[in-house]
N, C-alpha and C positions, 0 to 999 in steps of 0.2 A: 525348030529342031528339038526333040524329045531331049529332055536331061537323061545323062546316065547315072545312076547312083549304086554305091557299094553296099549300104547297109539299110536302105529302106526300099519298098516298092510302091510305085505311084502308078495307079490306074484311074480312068475315068468311066463312069457309067452313066449316061445321060448328063443330068445336072449335078451327079454325085462325084466328088474328087476324094479317093480313098489313098490315104497316105499310111503305108503299113510299115511299122518298124520291123526289121527282118534280121535279127541276130538271136534266133531261139534258143541256140546254144549257151549263150550267156544270159538267156531269160530277157533279152532285149535291154540289157544294161546300157550306159550311156558311154559307150566306147566308140572306137573306131570313128567313122564320119557320121554316125547317128544323128548328133544334134544339128552340125552345120547343114546337113542334106534335108534335114527337117525344117530348117529355117528357109532354105532355097524352096523347097516344095510349097510351103505356105505362102511365100511371095508369088509364086508361079500359079498357085490357085487363086489368089486375090485379083491377079491381073486378067484372068480368064473370064470373059463376059459370059460364057456358057456355065459356069460353076455357081450353083446354089449353096449346097452343102459340101463342107470340107471335113471329112471324117479322119480321125487319129485312131490307129488301132495297132494290134500287134500280132505277129506271126508266132505259132506255138502256144505253149501254156500259159505265159505271162503277158500281159499288157507291157508292164516293164518293172524290172527290179532296181530302177534308179542308177546312183552312181556306181561305179565299180570301184570296190573298196580297195582292191590290190593297186589301181591306178592313183587313188587319191593318197593312199599310203606311203607312195613313192615320192622321193623329192626331185624337183626339176632342176636341170642342171644351171639355168639361169637364176636360180633364186638367190636372194642375198645370202651371207653366210648366216650360219645357224646363231651366231653371237652378235648379229647386227641388231641396231635399236628396233624396237617395236614400229616405229613410225615407217622406217624403210620396208619392213616386212609388209605392213599394211598396205602402202603404195603399190608394192609389187602384186600383193593379192588382190587388190581393186582391178588392176589392168587383166589379171586373168579371168575376171568374171565378164569380160565384155561380151562373149558369144552367148552366154546364158541371158544376159540383160537385153540384148539385141533380139534373142529368142522371144522372151516375154515381150517386147515391145510388138513384135510381128503377131503373136496370139492375142494382145490386148486390142491392137488397131485391126485386126482381121475383119474384112467387110462381109464375109460370106457366113453363113450360119456354121460355128465351129462345133462339131461333135466329137466326144470321145467315147469310143466303142470299146468297153472293158471286156476283152475276149477272156482275160484271166486277171490274176491278182496285179495291182499296182502298188509298189513299195518306195518309200522315201520320196525322192525327187520325181520319181515315175509317176506319183500321185500328184504330189504338191504343186509341180509345174503346170499341169495341164487340166486336172478336173476341175478345180475352182474356177478357172478362167473360162470354161467351155459355156457355149450357150445350152448345150443338151448333153446328157450322159446317159448311154446305155450300158447295161451290164451284162454278163452271162450269169447264169445262177450258181456258178462254181467260183465267181469272182469275189475277191476281198481286198481291203485297203489298209495299209498301216504306215505310218510316217513317224519312224523311230528317231527323230532327228536328236532329241535331248540325250538318248544313249550314246550318241556318237560325238556329242560335244558340237553340235550345230544349232541353227536357228531354223524358224520357219522360213523356206527358201521361195523364190519366185512370187513375192507378194502375197503367198498363202494366208499369212495371218489375216489379211483383208478378205481375199477371195473366198475362203473357206468361211469365215464369219458372215460373210453374204449370203452364203447357200444354207448353212447350219445354224447360223444365231452365234453369239458369241460365246456363250458357256459350253456349247457342243464342240464348237471350233478350237476352244481353247484345250479341252481334255483330248481330242484327237491329235493336236500338234504338241500339246506339252508332254503327255505322257504315253504318246505312240499307242493309243487305243486302235485294236484291231476290229475293223467293222466288215462284216458280212454283207452279201448282195440286199438280203431282205432288210438290214439295218439301214443300209445307205438308200433303199428306196422310201423306207418309213420317215427317214430323218430329213429327207430332201435334197440329197446330194446327187441321187440318180433318178433318172424320170422314169425309166422301164427297166424290168429285168426280162431277158430272154433265155430260153433254154441253151446250154452249153452247147449240145449237138446242134450244128448249121446256124451257129450264132450270127456269123457274117451274113450269110444268106437272109436270116430273118430281118436284121437290121436294114440291109439294103432293100428288102420288099417293104418294110415299113416305111422308109423314106420315099421310095418310088411312088407309094400311094400318096403321101403328102404332096408331092410334085403334082401328081394327078388331079388332085382335090384343090389345091390351092395356086393363087397366082404368084409366080416367083419373085416379082418385084415386091409384091405385099409381104412376103415371107422375109426379104433382105431390108426393107424399110421398118419391119416391127423389130428385127434384130438391132438395128440402128438406134431406133427410139428407146429400145431396154437398155443397150449398153453405152450410148454415149455420155449419159451423165455419170457413169462409173468411171470412166477414162482415168481421169486424174487421180481418184483415189487408189485406183489399181497401179497405175505407173508410180506413184510416189511410195506405195508398199513394195514394189519392186526395187526401187533404189535403196529404200531404207533397208531392206533384207540384205541386199549387197554389203552396204556399209557394215551391219551388225555380223556378217558372215566373215568379211575381211578382218574385222576385229579379232574374233574367234581364231581365225587361223595365223594371225599375226602374233597372238600369245601361244600359239602351239598347241592349243586345246584339242581340236578335232584329230591331228595328225596321230597322236598318240593313241588315241582310240580306235581310230582306223587301222593302224599297224596290229593293235591287239586282235581286232575283229579279224583283219586278214590272217593273223596267225590260227586264230579258231578255226576259220573256213579251210585252211590248209591242213590242220589236224583231223578235222571231220573228213577231208577228202581221202587223205592217207589211211584214216581207219577204215572206211569203205572199200578202198581197194585192198587192204590186207585182209578184210573179211572175205572179199571176193575169192582169195586165192586158197582159203582154207577148204 
């Protein structure tokens, strides 16, 4: 029986399974059921013997804007008291990252050819969690990437410190992750983070046609075995990086560093929104 989803759309065309994030009004931010539904869809794609390519993409202008700063800035009702010692805070935070850690495991262990189709910009976790670990990345010519973790008091999430270094090299990965350097589609392709750039107009159709051609020209079992042989030796380093990033991120949250920055960022966004509404009335 087909799964019913709230915040993603799942379709299959031949050997291609499309997982499309469908929260365009929030620029496909990680709210609602988007992340747990993506995890289930990845599991389903892995179990389907007819699927060769699993494509993650977005509806609307953005691939994903990452974490919703308004949600991160709010305090959970089951959190330890604000004056609890740091270890209690950290233990609580580690438990809170279980869903994202399981998602990373599903991505790392995915047996199909994992593709990210950047229909638009990818920001923060919307870039870090998926693009480094993907087997192939395609981008529209209007896409760009930015990972401003340091400005929010965060650390490279989802093992991206390792997965981006594997694609970009250590120095370029360090610059992108440490300073939040913004990369356009042409630069991503030049630096080896993106395989191919397609026109924004009819982007999904162009990606689909390209993948269908690969299925026509190549043996599916050979494609999947090639993926296995390339990624199997990388698994341990990627999973260790994912666990280390959870540890480092929990430590930052336990010390209260990101929350104050997220609160400030949320206030800035609210002020900008109010200014736009005020301008519209004039």
